N, CA, C and O atoms as a GROMACS GRO file, in nm:
protein
  228
    1UNK      N    1   1.474   1.352  -2.006
    1UNK     CA    2   1.495   1.207  -2.001
    1UNK      C    3   1.613   1.191  -1.932
    1UNK      O    4   1.695   1.282  -1.932
    2UNK      N    5   1.632   1.088  -1.872
    2UNK     CA    6   1.713   1.051  -1.804
    2UNK      C    7   1.839   0.991  -1.924
    2UNK      O    8   1.843   0.874  -1.962
    3UNK      N    9   1.935   1.098  -1.968
    3UNK     CA   10   2.017   1.051  -2.036
    3UNK      C   11   2.097   0.884  -2.054
    3UNK      O   12   2.146   0.833  -2.154
    4UNK      N   13   2.086   0.836  -1.931
    4UNK     CA   14   2.120   0.700  -1.913
    4UNK      C   15   1.999   0.578  -1.968
    4UNK      O   16   2.019   0.458  -1.977
    5UNK      N   17   1.895   0.637  -1.993
    5UNK     CA   18   1.777   0.543  -2.028
    5UNK      C   19   1.738   0.571  -2.182
    5UNK      O   20   1.697   0.678  -2.228
    6UNK      N   21   1.758   0.460  -2.247
    6UNK     CA   22   1.696   0.508  -2.375
    6UNK      C   23   1.546   0.391  -2.367
    6UNK      O   24   1.570   0.273  -2.340
    7UNK      N   25   1.427   0.425  -2.386
    7UNK     CA   26   1.338   0.361  -2.377
    7UNK      C   27   1.296   0.320  -2.558
    7UNK      O   28   1.299   0.412  -2.640
    8UNK      N   29   1.273   0.236  -2.585
    8UNK     CA   30   1.180   0.233  -2.763
    8UNK      C   31   1.102   0.265  -2.800
    8UNK      O   32   1.075   0.265  -2.920
    9UNK      N   33   1.015   0.318  -2.683
    9UNK     CA   34   0.893   0.385  -2.778
    9UNK      C   35   0.912   0.526  -2.649
    9UNK      O   36   0.894   0.511  -2.528
   10UNK      N   37   0.951   0.652  -2.717
   10UNK     CA   38   0.946   0.766  -2.703
   10UNK      C   39   0.858   0.869  -2.677
   10UNK      O   40   0.862   0.953  -2.588
   11UNK      N   41   0.757   0.848  -2.791
   11UNK     CA   42   0.626   0.933  -2.746
   11UNK      C   43   0.555   0.933  -2.629
   11UNK      O   44   0.513   1.040  -2.587
   12UNK      N   45   0.528   0.802  -2.551
   12UNK     CA   46   0.484   0.815  -2.410
   12UNK      C   47   0.578   0.742  -2.302
   12UNK      O   48   0.651   0.645  -2.323
   13UNK      N   49   0.564   0.798  -2.206
   13UNK     CA   50   0.665   0.734  -2.119
   13UNK      C   51   0.572   0.687  -1.945
   13UNK      O   52   0.507   0.765  -1.875
   14UNK      N   53   0.591   0.584  -1.927
   14UNK     CA   54   0.516   0.530  -1.859
   14UNK      C   55   0.589   0.496  -1.718
   14UNK      O   56   0.703   0.457  -1.743
   15UNK      N   57   0.566   0.497  -1.598
   15UNK     CA   58   0.616   0.442  -1.466
   15UNK      C   59   0.560   0.296  -1.435
   15UNK      O   60   0.446   0.260  -1.404
   16UNK      N   61   0.677   0.225  -1.452
   16UNK     CA   62   0.617   0.045  -1.419
   16UNK      C   63   0.545   0.036  -1.281
   16UNK      O   64   0.499  -0.071  -1.242
   17UNK      N   65   0.540   0.121  -1.228
   17UNK     CA   66   0.506   0.061  -1.048
   17UNK      C   67   0.379   0.124  -1.077
   17UNK      O   68   0.281   0.054  -1.052
   18UNK      N   69   0.351   0.259  -1.130
   18UNK     CA   70   0.231   0.276  -1.110
   18UNK      C   71   0.112   0.287  -1.194
   18UNK      O   72  -0.004   0.314  -1.162
   19UNK      N   73   0.186   0.249  -1.351
   19UNK     CA   74   0.154   0.252  -1.468
   19UNK      C   75   0.064   0.371  -1.497
   19UNK      O   76  -0.047   0.361  -1.548
   20UNK      N   77   0.129   0.498  -1.455
   20UNK     CA   78   0.062   0.595  -1.517
   20UNK      C   79   0.167   0.673  -1.587
   20UNK      O   80   0.278   0.624  -1.569
   21UNK      N   81   0.166   0.796  -1.672
   21UNK     CA   82   0.183   0.867  -1.764
   21UNK      C   83   0.286   0.922  -1.657
   21UNK      O   84   0.249   0.948  -1.542
   22UNK      N   85   0.434   0.940  -1.705
   22UNK     CA   86   0.536   1.002  -1.656
   22UNK      C   87   0.591   1.114  -1.716
   22UNK      O   88   0.577   1.127  -1.838
   23UNK      N   89   0.658   1.209  -1.643
   23UNK     CA   90   0.737   1.307  -1.720
   23UNK      C   91   0.852   1.247  -1.727
   23UNK      O   92   0.920   1.203  -1.634
   24UNK      N   93   0.885   1.244  -1.910
   24UNK     CA   94   1.029   1.240  -1.950
   24UNK      C   95   1.134   1.321  -1.867
   24UNK      O   96   1.241   1.270  -1.832
   25UNK      N   97   1.093   1.476  -1.830
   25UNK     CA   98   1.237   1.509  -1.807
   25UNK      C   99   1.265   1.464  -1.655
   25UNK      O  100   1.385   1.472  -1.629
   26UNK      N  101   1.182   1.417  -1.543
   26UNK     CA  102   1.182   1.362  -1.416
   26UNK      C  103   1.275   1.271  -1.395
   26UNK      O  104   1.283   1.170  -1.465
   27UNK      N  105   1.381   1.306  -1.265
   27UNK     CA  106   1.463   1.132  -1.282
   27UNK      C  107   1.383   1.023  -1.238
   27UNK      O  108   1.288   1.032  -1.160
   28UNK      N  109   1.421   0.930  -1.284
   28UNK     CA  110   1.357   0.781  -1.249
   28UNK      C  111   1.469   0.678  -1.219
   28UNK      O  112   1.588   0.695  -1.245
   29UNK      N  113   1.409   0.554  -1.153
   29UNK     CA  114   1.502   0.430  -1.115
   29UNK      C  115   1.478   0.379  -1.219
   29UNK      O  116   1.369   0.380  -1.277
   30UNK      N  117   1.626   0.307  -1.270
   30UNK     CA  118   1.627   0.222  -1.393
   30UNK      C  119   1.688   0.075  -1.359
   30UNK      O  120   1.797   0.056  -1.304
   31UNK      N  121   1.596  -0.028  -1.403
   31UNK     CA  122   1.688  -0.140  -1.336
   31UNK      C  123   1.715  -0.215  -1.453
   31UNK      O  124   1.616  -0.268  -1.502
   32UNK      N  125   1.829  -0.233  -1.515
   32UNK     CA  126   1.861  -0.290  -1.664
   32UNK      C  127   1.814  -0.452  -1.688
   32UNK      O  128   1.756  -0.512  -1.779
   33UNK      N  129   1.881  -0.497  -1.526
   33UNK     CA  130   1.837  -0.686  -1.584
   33UNK      C  131   1.698  -0.688  -1.545
   33UNK      O  132   1.652  -0.801  -1.533
   34UNK      N  133   1.619  -0.591  -1.522
   34UNK     CA  134   1.425  -0.651  -1.508
   34UNK      C  135   1.384  -0.529  -1.592
   34UNK      O  136   1.269  -0.498  -1.563
   35UNK      N  137   1.441  -0.441  -1.694
   35UNK     CA  138   1.383  -0.327  -1.804
   35UNK      C  139   1.310  -0.297  -1.705
   35UNK      O  140   1.198  -0.346  -1.714
   36UNK      N  141   1.330  -0.230  -1.601
   36UNK     CA  142   1.192  -0.129  -1.526
   36UNK      C  143   1.264  -0.006  -1.491
   36UNK      O  144   1.371   0.017  -1.434
   37UNK      N  145   1.151   0.081  -1.554
   37UNK     CA  146   1.163   0.214  -1.511
   37UNK      C  147   1.051   0.292  -1.426
   37UNK      O  148   0.938   0.326  -1.461
   38UNK      N  149   1.137   0.316  -1.260
   38UNK     CA  150   1.002   0.365  -1.216
   38UNK      C  151   1.019   0.494  -1.166
   38UNK      O  152   1.138   0.520  -1.145
   39UNK      N  153   0.956   0.568  -1.143
   39UNK     CA  154   0.926   0.756  -1.102
   39UNK      C  155   1.015   0.733  -0.940
   39UNK      O  156   0.991   0.638  -0.866
   40UNK      N  157   1.111   0.837  -0.912
   40UNK     CA  158   1.136   0.822  -0.790
   40UNK      C  159   1.056   0.840  -0.684
   40UNK      O  160   1.079   0.818  -0.565
   41UNK      N  161   0.958   0.885  -0.737
   41UNK     CA  162   0.847   0.957  -0.617
   41UNK      C  163   0.754   0.773  -0.591
   41UNK      O  164   0.687   0.767  -0.488
   42UNK      N  165   0.755   0.691  -0.647
   42UNK     CA  166   0.712   0.577  -0.657
   42UNK      C  167   0.790   0.486  -0.566
   42UNK      O  168   0.744   0.390  -0.502
   43UNK      N  169   0.938   0.538  -0.570
   43UNK     CA  170   1.006   0.457  -0.508
   43UNK      C  171   1.054   0.420  -0.376
   43UNK      O  172   1.093   0.324  -0.309
   44UNK      N  173   1.031   0.544  -0.375
   44UNK     CA  174   1.041   0.651  -0.233
   44UNK      C  175   0.922   0.601  -0.135
   44UNK      O  176   0.944   0.566  -0.019
   45UNK      N  177   0.802   0.602  -0.191
   45UNK     CA  178   0.660   0.543  -0.119
   45UNK      C  179   0.676   0.410  -0.084
   45UNK      O  180   0.636   0.369   0.024
   46UNK      N  181   0.756   0.305  -0.205
   46UNK     CA  182   0.744   0.193  -0.170
   46UNK      C  183   0.837   0.154  -0.060
   46UNK      O  184   0.831   0.039  -0.016
   47UNK      N  185   0.912   0.229  -0.017
   47UNK     CA  186   1.026   0.205   0.046
   47UNK      C  187   0.980   0.286   0.192
   47UNK      O  188   1.063   0.264   0.280
   48UNK      N  189   0.900   0.346   0.224
   48UNK     CA  190   0.846   0.422   0.348
   48UNK      C  191   0.752   0.328   0.395
   48UNK      O  192   0.765   0.272   0.503
   49UNK      N  193   0.601   0.298   0.270
   49UNK     CA  194   0.573   0.180   0.329
   49UNK      C  195   0.604   0.022   0.363
   49UNK      O  196   0.528  -0.067   0.401
   50UNK      N  197   0.747   0.020   0.337
   50UNK     CA  198   0.843  -0.116   0.404
   50UNK      C  199   0.887  -0.101   0.538
   50UNK      O  200   0.907  -0.186   0.625
   51UNK      N  201   0.898   0.008   0.538
   51UNK     CA  202   1.010   0.098   0.662
   51UNK      C  203   0.890   0.079   0.768
   51UNK      O  204   0.902   0.022   0.876
   52UNK      N  205   0.778   0.134   0.721
   52UNK     CA  206   0.683   0.136   0.879
   52UNK      C  207   0.633   0.011   0.837
   52UNK      O  208   0.602  -0.028   0.950
   53UNK      N  209   0.594  -0.100   0.749
   53UNK     CA  210   0.575  -0.233   0.769
   53UNK      C  211   0.377  -0.238   0.736
   53UNK      O  212   0.296  -0.327   0.762
   54UNK      N  213   0.355  -0.100   0.669
   54UNK     CA  214   0.205  -0.077   0.593
   54UNK      C  215   0.209  -0.189   0.489
   54UNK      O  216   0.095  -0.189   0.442
   55UNK      N  217   0.266  -0.266   0.440
   55UNK     CA  218   0.264  -0.392   0.320
   55UNK      C  219   0.234  -0.496   0.417
   55UNK      O  220   0.183  -0.590   0.355
   56UNK      N  221   0.241  -0.518   0.518
   56UNK     CA  222   0.245  -0.631   0.597
   56UNK      C  223   0.385  -0.724   0.600
   56UNK      O  224   0.400  -0.832   0.656
   57UNK      N  225   0.447  -0.673   0.549
   57UNK     CA  226   0.615  -0.775   0.528
   57UNK      C  227   0.688  -0.736   0.645
   57UNK      O  228   0.801  -0.781   0.665
   0.00000   0.00000   0.00000
């Protein structure tokens, strides 16, 4: 688990983007303001979609 991110329910770790179980030993993106924990692979996927215009934006 990322030493800078403390989760209240440490028994199960979910990615807030894909809502799938995630490996607690993998690096994550954490937004303290929104209390959001997202796997890096999900962040990269979303950025690539945005750059390619795949999301229509």
